[in-house]
N, C-alpha and C positions, 0 to 999 in steps of 0.2 A: 294531599301530602303523601309523599312516598319516602322511603329510606334514603334513596340516592340524593334527593333534593335536600333533605334534612342534613345528611352528612356533608354535602357540599357547603351548606350554610355554616354548619358548626366548624368545619375545618378551615373556614375563611375568617373566623373570629380570632381576636386576641385570646391567648390561653386563659386569661382571667375571666373571660365572659363565657367560656365553653360550658362549664358545668351547670350554671344557672339556666342558660339557654337550652341546653340539652334536656334538663328536667322539665322546663316549660313546654318544649315540643312533645315530650313523652306524655305529659299531662293532657295536652291538646288531643293527641291521638287517642288516649284512653277515654276522654270525654266524648270523642266522636265515635266511640264504640269499637275502635281497632286496637284491642289489647295486644295482639301479636306485634303490630308495628311499634306500639309503646315499649314493649319488652326489647325489641331490637334497638330502638333508639337509646334506651337506658344502658345497653351494653357497649355503646360507643365510648371510647376512652379519650381523655384529653391528650393531645399530642405532647411529646417532650419538646423542649425549647428548640433543639436542632431540627426536629421534624416539622415544627410549626414554621421555622424560618425557611426551610426548604420549600414548604408548601406556598408560603407568601411569594417567594422568588418565582416559583413555577407559575403562579397566577399572574404575576406582573410581566414575566418574560416567557410566554408560551412559545413553543417551537415554531 
């Protein structure tokens, strides 16, 4: 597990699932002994609705 992979997963989720999934990934990292990664994951913030929509469009319509 690395921060880029977790961020990619989180920002692909509907906003309502973001926080619970983020917290679960941080807990997994902590249990694996990677406290630094867990802290970085916990600092990721749920995107605003417009940012989420733009991200979804970018994933569906890559350049």
